[in-house]
C-alpha positions in Angstrom: -49.9 31.7 -41.1 -50.8 31.4 -44.4 -48.0 31.2 -47.3 -50.3 33.6 -49.4 -48.8 36.7 -49.8 -50.6 39.7 -48.0 -51.0 43.2 -49.6 -51.9 46.4 -47.8 -53.8 48.8 -49.5 -55.0 52.1 -48.0 -57.3 53.9 -49.2 -59.0 50.7 -50.0 -62.4 51.5 -49.6 -62.2 54.6 -52.2 -62.7 53.9 -56.3 -59.4 52.8 -57.1 -58.6 51.4 -53.8 -61.6 49.1 -53.7 -60.7 47.8 -57.3 -57.4 47.2 -56.5 -58.8 44.9 -53.5 -60.9 43.1 -55.8 -57.6 42.5 -58.4 -55.4 41.2 -55.7 -58.0 38.5 -54.8 -58.2 37.4 -57.7 -54.6 37.2 -58.4 -54.6 34.8 -54.8 -53.4 37.8 -52.3 -54.6 38.0 -48.8 -56.0 41.5 -48.9 -55.8 44.2 -46.2 -57.4 47.2 -46.6 -57.1 50.1 -45.1 -59.4 53.5 -44.8 -60.9 56.2 -42.6 -63.8 56.4 -44.6 -63.6 60.2 -45.0 -64.1 59.9 -48.9 -63.9 56.6 -49.0 -67.3 54.4 -48.6 -67.7 51.1 -47.1 -70.2 50.2 -50.2 -67.1 49.9 -52.8 -65.9 46.9 -50.4 -69.3 45.2 -49.1 -69.0 42.4 -51.7 -65.3 41.5 -50.0 -66.5 41.3 -46.4 -67.0 37.7 -45.4 -64.1 36.9 -47.6 -61.4 34.3 -46.0 -58.4 36.7 -47.6 -60.1 39.8 -47.2 -60.1 42.1 -43.6 -60.5 45.7 -43.1 -59.2 48.2 -41.2 -60.7 51.7 -40.3 -57.8 53.9 -39.3 -56.0 57.0 -40.4 -53.0 56.1 -41.8 -51.8 59.9 -41.0 -51.7 58.4 -37.5 -49.1 55.3 -36.4 -50.0 52.5 -38.9 -49.7 48.8 -37.3 -50.2 45.6 -38.8 -50.1 42.3 -37.5 -47.9 39.9 -39.3 -45.7 39.8 -42.5 -46.8 42.2 -45.3 -45.2 41.7 -48.8 -46.7 44.5 -50.9 -48.0 48.4 -49.7 -49.9 50.6 -52.3 -50.6 53.8 -50.8 -53.9 55.1 -52.3 -55.2 57.0 -49.2 -56.1 60.5 -50.2 -58.6 63.0 -51.7 -58.5 62.8 -55.3 -61.1 65.3 -56.7 -61.1 68.9 -55.8 -64.4 69.0 -54.3 -62.8 67.1 -51.6 -58.9 68.6 -51.2 -60.5 72.3 -51.0 -62.6 71.3 -48.5 -60.1 69.3 -46.0 -56.5 70.5 -47.2 -54.9 69.9 -44.0 -55.9 66.4 -43.9 -54.7 66.1 -47.7 -51.2 67.0 -46.8 -51.1 65.2 -44.1 -51.8 62.1 -45.6 -49.6 62.6 -48.2 -46.8 63.7 -45.7 -47.4 62.2 -42.3 -49.5 58.9 -44.0 -46.6 58.5 -46.2 -43.7 58.3 -43.8 -45.9 56.1 -41.7 -46.1 53.8 -44.2 -42.6 53.7 -45.6 -41.2 53.2 -42.2 -43.9 50.0 -41.9 -42.3 48.7 -45.5 -39.0 48.9 -43.8 -39.5 47.3 -40.7 -41.8 44.5 -42.8 -39.5 44.4 -45.6 -41.9 45.3 -48.0 -42.2 46.8 -51.3 -44.2 49.9 -51.5 -46.1 51.3 -54.3 -47.0 55.2 -54.2 -50.3 56.5 -55.7 -48.7 59.7 -57.4 -50.7 61.3 -59.8 -50.6 64.1 -63.2 -51.2 66.7 -61.1 -47.4 66.6 -60.0 -47.2 68.1 -63.8 -49.4 71.1 -63.0 -50.4 73.2 -65.6 -47.7 71.9 -68.1 -45.4 73.4 -70.7 -44.6 70.7 -72.2 -46.9 68.1 -74.1 -47.6 65.2 -73.6 -46.4 64.4 -70.3 -43.5 62.6 -69.9 -41.9 61.4 -66.8 -38.9 63.5 -66.8 -41.1 66.6 -67.0 -40.6 68.8 -63.8 -44.0 70.5 -63.7 -45.3 73.6 -63.5 -46.9 73.4 -59.9 -47.8 76.7 -57.8 -47.5 75.6 -54.6 -49.5 78.8 -52.6 -52.4 78.2 -55.1 -55.8 76.9 -53.9 -54.6 73.3 -55.7 -51.2 73.3 -53.8 -52.2 71.3 -51.0 -53.0 68.2 -53.7 -50.6 68.8 -55.9 -47.6 69.3 -53.2 -48.4 66.6 -51.0 -48.1 64.1 -54.5 -44.7 66.4 -54.7 -43.7 65.3 -51.3 -44.9 61.9 -51.5 -42.4 61.0 -54.6 -39.4 62.7 -52.9 -40.1 61.1 -49.3 -40.5 57.9 -51.4 -37.2 58.5 -53.5 -35.4 59.2 -50.3 -36.3 56.3 -48.7 -35.3 54.4 -51.8 -32.0 55.8 -51.8 -31.1 56.3 -48.0 -32.7 53.0 -47.0 -32.4 50.8 -49.8 -36.1 50.3 -49.7 -38.0 48.5 -52.6 -40.4 51.4 -54.0 -42.6 52.3 -56.8 -44.3 55.3 -58.2 -47.1 55.5 -60.8 -48.8 59.0 -62.1 -51.9 57.7 -62.5 -54.1 60.2 -64.8 -57.4 60.9 -65.5 -59.8 57.8 -64.3 -63.2 56.7 -64.9 -65.7 53.7 -64.2 -67.9 51.9 -61.8 -67.7 53.4 -57.9 -66.8 56.8 -58.9 -69.0 58.9 -56.5 -71.6 60.9 -58.5 -71.1 64.2 -56.9 -67.3 64.4 -56.6 -66.8 67.1 -58.6 -64.7 65.5 -61.5 -66.1 65.9 -65.0 -66.9 62.6 -65.8 -69.6 62.2 -62.9 -71.0 65.6 -62.7 -71.6 65.2 -66.6 -73.2 61.9 -66.4 -75.2 62.9 -63.2 -76.0 66.3 -64.7 -77.0 64.4 -68.3 -79.1 61.9 -66.3 -80.9 64.7 -64.3 -81.8 66.8 -67.2 -79.9 69.5 -66.8 -76.9 71.4 -68.3 -73.6 70.2 -68.4 -71.2 72.9 -66.4 -68.3 73.7 -68.4 -65.3 75.9 -66.8 -63.7 78.1 -69.3 -64.7 77.9 -73.1 -64.1 73.9 -72.8 -60.6 74.1 -74.8 -58.8 72.5 -71.8 -58.0 69.0 -72.7 -58.4 65.8 -70.8 -57.3 62.2 -70.9 -59.5 59.6 -69.7 -58.2 55.9 -68.6 -60.9 53.1 -67.4 -60.6 51.6 -64.2 -59.8 48.2 -65.1 -56.8 49.1 -67.6 -55.5 51.4 -64.9 -55.4 48.4 -62.3 -53.8 46.6 -64.8 -51.0 48.9 -65.1 -50.8 49.2 -61.6 -50.6 45.5 -60.7 -47.5 45.6 -63.3 -45.8 48.0 -61.9 -45.7 46.7 -58.6 -44.3 43.6 -59.7 -42.0 45.0 -62.0 -38.3 46.2 -61.3 -38.5 49.7 -62.1 -38.4 51.7 -59.3 -38.6 55.2 -61.2 -42.1 57.3 -61.9 -44.6 55.9 -64.5 -47.1 57.5 -66.4 -50.2 55.3 -66.5 -53.2 56.6 -68.6 -55.0 56.6 -71.7 -53.3 59.1 -74.1 -56.9 59.5 -76.0 -56.9 63.0 -75.7 -60.2 65.2 -75.7 -61.4 68.7 -75.3 -64.2 69.0 -72.1 -66.6 70.7 -74.6 -66.1 67.3 -76.7 -66.1 65.3 -73.7 -69.6 67.1 -72.8 -71.0 66.4 -76.3 -70.3 62.5 -76.2 -71.9 62.2 -72.7 -74.7 63.7 -74.1 -75.2 61.8 -76.9 -74.8 58.7 -74.7 -77.3 59.5 -72.7 -79.9 60.9 -75.1 -79.9 64.7 -74.1 -79.2 67.9 -75.6 -75.8 69.4 -75.1 -76.5 72.4 -73.0 -73.2 73.9 -71.7 -73.7 76.3 -68.4 -69.9 77.6 -69.3 -69.0 78.9 -65.5 -65.3 81.0 -65.1 -61.9 78.6 -64.9 -61.0 77.6 -61.6 -57.3 79.2 -60.9 -54.2 76.7 -61.9 -56.7 74.7 -63.1 -54.3 72.6 -65.9 -55.2 73.5 -69.7 -53.6 70.8 -71.3 -53.6 66.9 -69.9 -52.1 63.7 -71.7 -50.0 61.1 -70.7 -47.0 60.0 -72.9 -46.9 56.1 -72.2 -43.7 54.9 -74.2 -41.7 53.9 -70.6 -45.2 51.8 -69.7 -45.1 50.1 -72.6 -41.2 49.7 -72.6 -41.1 48.7 -69.3 -44.4 47.0 -68.4 -45.3 45.5 -71.9 -48.7 48.2 -70.6 -51.7 50.0 -72.7 -55.1 50.9 -72.5 -57.1 48.5 -74.0 -60.9 49.7 -73.5 -61.8 52.5 -75.5 -63.8 55.5 -74.2 -67.0 54.5 -75.8 -66.8 51.3 -74.0 -65.4 52.6 -71.2 -68.5 54.7 -70.5 -71.4 52.2 -71.6 -69.9 49.8 -68.4 -69.9 53.2 -66.6 -73.6 54.7 -67.5 -74.5 51.3 -66.9 -73.1 51.5 -63.1 -74.8 54.6 -62.6 -78.0 53.8 -63.9 -78.3 50.7 -61.6 -77.3 52.8 -58.4 -78.5 56.2 -58.4 -82.1 56.1 -57.0 -85.1 57.2 -59.4 -83.2 56.3 -63.0 -86.2 55.0 -65.4 -85.1 54.8 -68.8 -81.8 57.0 -68.2 -83.4 60.1 -66.3 -83.5 60.4 -62.8 -85.3 62.4 -60.7 -83.8 65.9 -59.3 -83.3 64.7 -55.6 -79.5 64.0 -56.1 -78.2 61.1 -53.8 -76.6 61.5 -50.5 -73.3 59.7 -50.6 
């Protein structure tokens, strides 16, 4: 058996999971990626196949999870993460946050592994305090259309803390705010890929509500660095990881239009039920505990992301694509 530390990354073929696989391989770990490919894509990790210290398991963590050999760390990133996904498969979303988390906590206990769970800013719901601090309990509608995701993540935090307190398990909780970068699915329903794909196709940008709601976007490399630091820290309570640079959705649409060289033409639609009006992390804890703060500003991050989309979307010519959307 190799003396390399071994890490299991669930959701390893997803947007965030695949970047985590890259980071841990670069840091010298043996990486085991696990994904049922419901929303993940093997294309995100195809560059890793054949590497000596990488293996892939096609498996649904909502069912019993078995991994042979030692495990030092488990990072639980398996879950639909965009509204278009979790509204389509709400029960699977709840199961991966509850049964999946339970299975992995049990595995961590058997292996003596430290486990980090991917929670979300959505645990704060439509917040009544701004910016959001980790001590805020949130304002979530458990029976609304977004409840399947929000409550799955809130339960995930609760059972993780129960294992920590009752069994003494080493656990870490990261609350992830809006993140973007290469390998996002163009059609995943989140605002950045939606705006980018519509701009590249010469379409009007879909703006829900009047566009005054805010979001704070963190580039994926910064997020991964924060997660890596949190895993290796001694801090077991939730930590916000995100970029506190806040922008309205309308302003963001204007930014995307300028970046892609098109005129900003908003197509206003009704605001979805329980859609949060404000989102901005207070990252004081991340700064103090982890020595972390984002380094990539939005202009540079968007430039890198647009470059990726232009390389990976068929039919892109001088910033434009044909009208046939890509099938993912």
